[in-house]
N, C-alpha and C positions, 0 to 999 in steps of 0.2 A: 550500574552495570548495563552494558549493551544487551539488547533483546532482539531476536529474530521473531518476526511475526508472519505466520502463514495463514493467509485468508482464502478460504474456498467459498467462492460465490456460485452456488448451484443456480442454474437458470439464467445467469447473466451472460452478456455478450461483450466482445471487445468494443463494439460500437457504443454501448452503455458506458464502458470503462472510459472510452475517450471523451464522452460528454462529461463525466465526473471530473476528469482531469482539467478540462477547459473551465468548469465552474470553479475549481480550486485555483485557477490562474497559473497552473503549472505547464511547462513546456517540456516534452520528452527531450533528454539530453541537457536541459537547463538546470538551474539551481534547485536543490531539494528544499522542502520545508525546514524550518528550524527543528533541529533534533534528529532528522532523518539521515542515515549514513548510507542507505543503499535501497534499491527498489527494482523489481522486475515483474512483468505479468505475462501470462501465456494462456492460450485457449485450451480447455480440457474437453473430455467427452461430455461433461456435465455442466460446463459453464466456464468460469475463468479461475486461475489461480494466481494470487498477488502474494509475493514474498518480499518483506521489508526488513531492513536493519535499522534499528532506532537507539538513540543513546540510552534511553530507559523505557521501561513499560509504561510508567506514568505519563511520559511525554507522548508516546503513542496513543494511550487511552484518551488523552484530552484531545488530541488531533482527530481521532476516530469519532469521538462524541460530537465535536464541533463541525467537522467537515465530511468525513467519509460516510457516516450514517445518514445525515440529512440529504447530501447530494445523491448518494445511491437511491434513496427513496424517491427523490425528485425525477430521476431518469428512469424509474420503473423497474429497478432491480428487484425481483420478487421476494427476497428474503435476506435477513442479515447473514454475514459470512460465518462459516465455522471457523473459529479461531484456534490456533495452536501457537503457544508462546514457548521459546526456547532460550535459556540463558546462553549467551555467546562466550566462548572461551577466548577466541581471537578472531581477527578479521583483517583484511588487506584493503587498502584504498589506492587509487591511481597515483603513480609517482610523477615527478616533474616531467612535463612535456608529454604526458599521456593524453 
């Protein structure tokens, strides 16, 4: 079942986020990691907010353990994110030619 994952990184910056993305080998607007269906990030008053859509919580949890956690620590993000998981009823993807 698809899952939305909301990650609140208090004390993190968009510059640190950009470093994590580079370490993961991802390119904004490029292909997503296997199992990821959507992603966006924004600055907040307290840090950054990342919202993802994954095919399942298990796929996200494995990705977070192998990549998000270690790379976030490497770039100096001060603490693990506060996580919220939501079961997704439905979602949309870009249509042809989008």
